[in-house]
C-alpha positions as CSV (number, residue, x, y, z in Angstrom):
1,M,-7.7,29.0,-28.8
2,K,-10.2,26.9,-30.7
3,V,-11.0,23.4,-29.6
4,T,-11.1,21.0,-32.6
5,H,-11.9,17.7,-31.0
6,T,-13.3,16.4,-27.7
7,A,-14.0,12.9,-26.4
8,A,-15.3,11.4,-23.2
9,V,-15.1,7.6,-23.0
10,R,-15.4,4.8,-20.5
11,W,-12.0,3.8,-19.2
12,D,-11.8,0.6,-17.2
13,V,-8.5,0.3,-15.4
14,P,-7.6,-2.9,-13.6
15,M,-6.5,-2.8,-9.9
16,R,-3.3,-4.4,-8.9
17,A,-5.2,-6.2,-6.2
18,P,-8.8,-5.8,-4.8
19,Y,-9.0,-2.7,-2.6
20,R,-11.4,-2.7,0.3
21,S,-12.6,0.2,2.4
22,A,-15.5,0.7,4.7
23,Q,-17.6,1.7,1.7
24,R,-16.7,-0.7,-1.2
25,I,-14.4,-3.3,-2.7
26,T,-12.8,-2.2,-5.9
27,T,-11.4,-4.7,-8.4
28,T,-11.6,-2.5,-11.5
29,A,-11.5,1.3,-11.5
30,R,-14.4,2.3,-13.8
31,N,-13.2,5.7,-14.8
32,V,-13.8,8.1,-17.6
33,L,-11.1,9.5,-19.9
34,V,-11.5,13.0,-21.4
35,T,-9.5,14.1,-24.4
36,V,-9.3,17.7,-25.8
37,T,-7.4,18.7,-28.9
38,L,-6.7,22.4,-29.8
39,E,-6.3,23.9,-33.3
40,D,-2.5,23.9,-32.9
41,G,-2.5,20.2,-32.3
42,S,-2.0,20.4,-28.5
43,R,-3.8,17.5,-26.8
44,G,-4.8,17.4,-23.2
45,Y,-6.2,14.7,-21.0
46,G,-8.4,14.5,-17.9
47,E,-9.8,11.6,-15.8
48,S,-12.8,11.1,-13.7
49,A,-13.0,8.3,-11.1
50,P,-16.7,8.4,-10.1
51,A,-17.5,7.4,-6.5
52,T,-21.3,7.1,-6.1
53,Y,-21.2,7.2,-2.3
54,V,-19.3,10.5,-2.5
55,T,-20.9,12.5,-5.3
56,G,-23.7,10.3,-6.6
57,E,-21.9,9.9,-10.0
58,T,-21.3,6.7,-11.9
59,Q,-19.2,6.0,-15.0
60,E,-22.4,6.1,-17.1
61,S,-23.7,9.3,-15.6
62,V,-20.4,11.1,-16.1
63,V,-20.1,10.0,-19.8
64,S,-23.7,11.0,-20.4
65,A,-23.3,14.4,-18.8
66,L,-20.1,15.2,-20.6
67,E,-21.4,14.0,-24.0
68,A,-24.5,16.2,-23.6
69,F,-22.4,19.2,-22.6
70,L,-19.7,18.8,-25.3
71,G,-22.4,18.5,-28.0
72,V,-23.4,22.1,-27.5
73,A,-20.3,23.6,-25.8
74,P,-18.5,26.7,-27.2
75,R,-15.5,25.8,-29.3
76,D,-13.2,28.4,-27.8
77,A,-11.2,26.7,-25.0
78,E,-11.6,29.5,-22.4
79,A,-15.3,29.8,-23.2
80,M,-15.8,26.1,-22.9
81,L,-14.0,26.1,-19.5
82,A,-16.3,28.9,-18.2
83,A,-19.4,27.2,-19.5
84,A,-18.4,23.8,-18.0
85,R,-18.0,25.3,-14.6
86,Q,-21.5,26.6,-14.7
87,Q,-23.3,23.7,-16.5
88,L,-21.4,20.8,-14.9
89,A,-21.4,22.0,-11.4
90,H,-23.5,19.0,-10.3
91,T,-21.2,16.6,-12.0
92,P,-18.0,17.5,-10.1
93,G,-16.0,14.4,-11.2
94,G,-16.8,15.0,-14.9
95,L,-16.2,18.7,-14.5
96,G,-12.8,18.1,-13.0
97,A,-11.8,15.7,-15.9
98,L,-12.8,18.3,-18.5
99,E,-11.1,21.1,-16.7
100,T,-7.9,19.1,-16.5
101,A,-8.0,18.2,-20.2
102,L,-8.6,21.8,-21.3
103,L,-5.9,23.2,-19.0
104,D,-3.5,20.4,-19.9
105,A,-4.0,21.3,-23.6
106,L,-3.6,25.0,-23.0
107,A,-0.5,24.5,-20.9
108,R,1.0,22.3,-23.7
109,S,0.2,25.0,-26.2
110,E,1.9,27.6,-24.0
111,G,4.9,25.3,-23.3
112,V,4.6,25.3,-19.5
113,P,3.9,22.6,-16.9
114,L,0.3,22.5,-15.7
115,Y,1.2,23.9,-12.2
116,R,2.5,27.0,-13.9
117,R,-0.8,27.3,-15.9
118,L,-2.7,27.0,-12.6
119,N,-0.5,29.5,-10.8
120,P,2.0,31.6,-12.9
121,D,3.8,32.5,-9.7
122,A,4.4,28.9,-8.7
123,R,8.1,28.2,-8.8
124,P,8.7,25.3,-6.5
125,D,12.4,24.6,-5.8
126,R,11.6,21.0,-6.7
127,A,8.6,19.5,-8.5
128,D,8.2,16.6,-6.2
129,R,6.4,15.9,-2.9
130,S,6.3,13.0,-0.5
131,T,3.1,11.0,-0.4
132,D,1.8,8.3,1.8
133,L,0.8,4.8,0.7
134,S,-2.7,3.5,1.5
135,L,-3.4,0.1,3.0
136,P,-6.9,-1.3,2.5
137,L,-9.0,-3.2,5.0
138,L,-6.8,-6.2,5.4
139,P,-6.4,-9.0,8.0
140,P,-3.7,-7.8,10.5
141,E,-1.2,-10.4,9.2
142,E,-1.5,-9.2,5.6
143,A,-1.4,-5.6,6.7
144,S,1.9,-6.2,8.5
145,V,3.4,-7.7,5.3
146,R,2.2,-4.7,3.2
147,A,3.5,-2.2,5.7
148,S,6.9,-3.9,5.9
149,E,7.2,-3.8,2.1
150,A,6.1,-0.1,2.0
151,A,8.7,0.8,4.6
152,A,11.4,-1.0,2.6
153,Q,10.3,1.0,-0.5
154,G,10.9,4.2,1.5
155,F,7.4,5.3,2.6
156,T,7.5,7.1,5.9
157,A,3.7,7.7,6.1
158,L,1.1,5.0,5.8
159,K,-2.7,5.5,5.5
160,I,-4.7,2.7,7.0
161,K,-8.3,2.0,6.2
162,V,-10.4,1.4,9.4
163,G,-14.1,1.4,10.2
164,G,-14.7,-2.1,8.8
165,A,-17.7,-4.3,9.8
166,E,-15.4,-6.6,11.9
167,G,-15.4,-4.0,14.7
168,V,-12.9,-1.8,16.5
169,E,-10.9,-4.8,17.8
170,V,-9.9,-5.9,14.3
171,D,-9.3,-2.2,13.4
172,E,-7.0,-1.9,16.4
173,A,-5.1,-5.1,15.5
174,R,-4.6,-3.9,11.9
175,V,-3.2,-0.5,13.0
176,R,-0.9,-2.2,15.6
177,A,0.3,-4.7,13.0
178,V,1.2,-1.8,10.7
179,A,2.8,0.2,13.4
180,E,5.0,-2.7,14.5
181,A,6.0,-3.7,10.9
182,A,6.9,0.0,10.0
183,P,8.1,1.4,13.3
184,R,9.3,4.7,11.8
185,A,6.2,5.4,9.8
186,R,3.7,8.1,10.6
187,L,0.1,6.7,10.6
188,R,-3.0,8.2,9.0
189,L,-6.3,6.5,9.8
190,D,-9.2,6.7,7.3
191,G,-12.6,5.7,8.6
192,N,-14.5,6.3,5.4
193,Q,-17.7,7.1,7.5
194,G,-17.6,3.6,9.0
195,F,-17.9,4.4,12.7
196,T,-20.6,5.7,15.0
197,Q,-19.4,8.6,17.1
198,D,-19.0,6.5,20.2
199,A,-17.2,3.7,18.3
200,A,-14.8,6.2,16.8
201,V,-13.9,7.5,20.3
202,Q,-13.6,4.0,21.6
203,F,-11.3,3.0,18.8
204,A,-9.1,6.1,19.3
205,G,-8.9,5.3,23.0
206,R,-7.6,1.8,22.3
207,L,-4.7,3.4,20.4
208,A,-3.8,6.0,23.0
209,D,-0.2,4.7,23.3
210,L,0.3,5.3,19.5
211,A,-1.1,8.8,19.6
212,D,2.2,10.5,19.0
213,R,2.6,8.6,15.7
214,I,-1.0,9.1,14.4
215,E,-1.3,12.2,12.3
216,M,-5.1,12.1,11.7
217,L,-8.4,10.3,11.8
218,E,-10.2,10.9,8.5
219,Q,-14.0,11.1,8.2
220,P,-14.8,8.6,11.0
221,T,-18.5,9.3,11.0
222,P,-21.2,9.6,8.3
223,A,-21.0,12.7,6.1
224,G,-23.7,15.3,6.9
225,D,-23.6,14.7,10.6
226,D,-21.5,17.6,11.8
227,A,-22.5,17.0,15.4
228,A,-21.0,13.5,15.3
229,L,-17.8,14.7,13.7
230,R,-17.4,17.5,16.2
231,Y,-18.1,15.0,19.1
232,V,-15.2,12.8,17.9
233,A,-12.8,15.7,17.1
234,A,-13.3,17.0,20.7
235,R,-12.4,13.6,22.2
236,V,-9.4,12.2,20.3
237,P,-5.8,13.3,20.8
238,Y,-5.0,14.0,17.1
239,P,-6.6,16.0,14.3
240,V,-9.9,14.8,12.7
241,Y,-10.2,15.5,9.0
242,A,-13.3,15.8,6.9
243,D,-13.4,14.1,3.5
244,E,-16.9,13.2,2.4
245,S,-18.3,16.1,4.5
246,C,-16.4,18.7,2.5
247,H,-17.5,19.5,-1.0
248,G,-16.2,23.1,-1.5
249,P,-14.8,26.2,0.1
250,E,-18.1,26.9,1.9
251,D,-17.9,23.5,3.6
252,A,-14.2,24.1,4.4
253,R,-14.9,27.4,6.2
254,R,-17.9,26.0,8.0
255,L,-16.1,22.9,9.3
256,I,-13.0,24.7,10.4
257,E,-14.5,27.8,11.8
258,G,-17.2,25.8,13.6
259,R,-14.5,23.6,15.2
260,I,-16.2,20.6,13.7
261,C,-12.8,19.3,12.6
262,G,-9.2,20.4,12.2
263,G,-8.5,19.6,8.6
264,I,-10.0,18.7,5.2
265,V,-9.3,16.3,2.4
266,L,-9.1,17.7,-1.1
267,K,-10.1,15.6,-4.1
268,L,-10.5,16.5,-7.7
269,A,-13.3,13.9,-7.9
270,K,-15.3,15.8,-5.3
271,T,-15.0,19.4,-6.4
272,G,-13.4,19.6,-9.8
273,L,-10.1,21.4,-10.4
274,R,-10.8,25.1,-9.7
275,R,-13.0,24.5,-6.7
276,T,-10.4,22.2,-5.2
277,L,-7.9,25.1,-5.4
278,D,-10.5,27.5,-3.9
279,T,-11.4,24.9,-1.2
280,A,-7.7,24.6,-0.1
281,R,-7.2,28.3,0.1
282,A,-10.5,28.7,2.1
283,A,-9.4,26.1,4.6
284,H,-6.0,27.6,5.0
285,D,-7.4,31.1,5.4
286,V,-9.4,30.0,8.5
287,G,-6.6,28.0,10.1
288,G,-7.3,24.5,8.7
289,R,-4.9,22.0,7.3
290,C,-5.3,20.2,4.0
291,L,-4.4,16.7,2.8
292,F,-4.6,16.2,-1.0
293,G,-6.3,12.8,-1.5
294,C,-7.3,10.7,-4.5
295,M,-9.6,8.0,-5.8
296,M,-8.6,4.9,-7.8
297,E,-6.9,7.0,-10.5
298,T,-4.2,6.7,-13.0
299,R,-1.2,9.0,-13.6
300,V,-3.6,11.3,-15.5
301,A,-5.7,12.4,-12.4
302,I,-2.8,11.8,-9.9
303,G,-0.6,14.0,-12.1
304,A,-3.3,16.7,-12.1
305,A,-3.6,16.5,-8.3
306,L,0.2,16.8,-7.9
307,H,0.3,19.8,-10.2
308,A,-2.5,21.4,-8.2
309,A,-0.6,20.8,-5.0
310,L,2.5,22.3,-6.5
311,A,0.5,25.3,-7.6
312,L,-0.9,25.8,-4.1
313,G,2.4,25.2,-2.3
314,D,3.2,23.1,0.7
315,E,2.1,25.7,3.2
316,I,-1.5,25.4,2.0
317,V,-1.3,21.7,1.3
318,P,1.3,20.1,3.6
319,L,0.1,16.5,3.3
320,L,-0.4,14.3,0.2
321,D,-2.2,11.0,-0.2
322,L,-1.7,10.6,-3.9
323,D,-1.1,6.9,-4.5
324,G,-3.9,5.8,-6.8
325,H,-1.5,5.2,-9.6
326,L,0.3,2.7,-7.4
327,L,-3.0,0.8,-6.8
328,V,-4.0,0.5,-10.5
329,R,-2.3,-1.0,-13.5
330,D,-1.8,1.9,-15.9
331,D,1.6,1.0,-17.4
332,A,0.0,-0.3,-20.6
333,L,-2.3,2.8,-20.9
334,L,0.1,5.7,-20.5
335,D,3.6,7.0,-21.3
336,G,5.3,9.6,-19.2
337,G,3.6,11.7,-16.5
338,V,4.4,11.7,-12.8
339,A,7.1,9.3,-11.6
340,Q,7.3,7.6,-8.2
341,Q,10.7,7.3,-6.5
342,G,10.3,5.8,-3.0
343,E,7.8,8.0,-1.2
344,F,8.4,11.0,-3.6
345,L,6.0,11.7,-6.4
346,A,7.6,13.9,-9.1
347,A,6.3,15.9,-12.0
348,D,8.5,16.7,-14.9
349,A,9.1,20.4,-14.6
350,T,10.5,20.6,-18.1
351,A,7.5,19.0,-19.9
352,P,4.5,21.0,-20.8
353,G,1.1,20.2,-19.3
354,L,0.9,16.9,-17.6
355,G,3.8,15.6,-19.6
356,L,2.1,12.3,-20.5
357,T,0.5,10.5,-23.5
358,V,-2.4,8.1,-23.3
359,T,-1.6,5.1,-25.4
360,A,-4.8,3.0,-24.8
361,S,-8.1,4.8,-24.3
362,A,-10.5,1.9,-24.2
C-alpha cells in the first residue's frame, strides 16, 4: 500500500496538574504527533513522548530525525516500516510513533483493530484491562486525598512515586498515607532511579508491615548499575522491576536470567513498537514478569500500548500502568480511542486501527 502523505509535528499537551517524579517536574507534555495517510485514504496516528533522561531524545531531536527520514523514505508502507526500524533504531521514541502511525493506517485499511494487526491470533474475550493510577511526589496529606479519590473512582492498584530529595522518611510517610486512604489498593512503588542501593533497602525495611500489599519496587537505583539493582532485589520482600535499565529483549534476558531483578517495565517510548513486543516475549520466556508502562501520553500512545498489551495477552503482560491520558488534557485534541471506566481501560474492538481521530495537531 502506497503512503501518500506523512507529517511529524511538535505536539504540546497540557498536564491536568504538575507531575513530579524523582527525575523531573512536568507541566506540559512536549510530545510529537506523527500522521500517515495511505493511498486509499486510511489515516493513522502515532505519538512520541520524549524523555531525555531515558533515551536522550527531545521533542526537537525526534522531529528532526523523523523529518530527515521521511524526506527520503520509501513510499510503500511495509518498506517504510522496514527502513524505519533500521534507520531510526537510535531514535526509539520517534520510531515507535512512526511504527504506530503506519500500523494504525494499515489496520484501518484492512478493517481490523490494531491488536489484530499486531497479532492476527489475538482474540481477547474482552478488549479491556485494568490499569493502576500513578500518584506523583506529593506531600503525604495531598497524596492521601488523591488516593482516596482514586479508590472512589474504582482503582484497586496505585503507583506511588518515591525516591525524592526529601529522603526516605517523607517517602515512607507518602506511602503510608496512600495505604491508609485506599486500604484495599495494591501498591506499586516507583523509584525512578532516585535511591542509592542502601537507601532503597532502608526504605523497603521501613515498610515491612505493608509488604503483603506492595506488588513491586520499580527501578530504585540508577540505570546501568546492575550490581546495585541486584543488591536491592536480593534484600527486599517484593519484586524489583527494571525500567530505565531495560531497553530491549537483550536487556530483558540479561536482567532476568542474571537475577538482577524479577520483572521489567515495557514502554513504547523506550523501544518502539515491535521491540516492545519482542522485549515482553523475551522476558516471559526466561521467567520474568512485565508491567506495561507509559510516559505523559495522550490516548494515541496509550491506545497503542493497550493494543500491544492485548496482542501479547495477559499471561505475558499481567500488569498495566497506562494512565498517561488521565494525567494530560487531550479531550480537545482527540475524538474516540480508548475509554476509561473506573480502573478499566477499554479499546473499541469494533473500530479499525486505534479507533480515534486527531482534531487538533498543533
